[in-house]
C-alpha positions, 0 to 999 in steps of 0.5 A, a space after each residue: 921790157 928788158 932791164 936796160 930799156 926799163 932803166 933808160 925809160 925810168 931816167 927819161 921819165 924822171 927827167 919829165 917829172 923834174 921838168 914838170 916840178 919846175 913848171 909847178 915851182 913857177 906857179 907856186 913861187 908867183 912867177 906865173 899867177 894861178 887861177 882857181 876853179 871848182 870841178 864838177 865834184 866840188 874839188 879845186 882845180 888850178 891853171 897849174 894842174 891844167 898846164 902840167 897835165 898838158 905838159 905830161 901828156 905831150 912828153 909822155 906821148 912823145 917818149 912812148 906814142 903807143 902808150 896812152 895816158 890817163 890823168 885825173 884832169 882828163 878822164 873823159 875817156 870811156 871806161 869801155 875803151 880804157 879797160 882794153 888798154 894792157 899798158 898806159 900811163 897814170 898821171 896826176 899832175 898836181 896831187 895835193 892841189 888844196 895844199 898847193 893853193 894853201 901854200 903848205 909845200 905838200 904837193 907832188 907830180 905823180 906818174 905811173 906806168 901800169 901794165 896788166 893792172 899792175 904799177 911797173 913804174 912809179 914816180 912821186 916828185 915833191 918839187 918844193 921839198 926837193 924829194 923824189 921817190 921812184 920805183 921800177 918793178 924788180 928793181 926796188 923803190 928809192 928816195 932821191 
């Protein structure tokens, strides 16, 4: 990917991360009620996790239809299939679900673009803290 395309992609994915954060804010501040369930591994999942998961999958797929998306919330894709991917999006729509539930403000949206088993783009957006960290291979890492 050339430098200009990389920067344009980063800017677009940052906007998606901010939008995802806005959705999480609406659940967190009580604008939308959130429900809690327990996953098979005994960890919590909320409807906020699932809503933002679907949002990210739709937005990233629309942006890069040829790149698959792997998420903590939908990792049913067999490894035998995933291992053939040279490039994919890796997301956690709500990293820190327990902290979200406990209302500690310590949660974030995570988005990474992985190519040849190396992260080449990464974003951590903590909406309540209004902090965003991002990196692009060959261009450094930044805090916004």
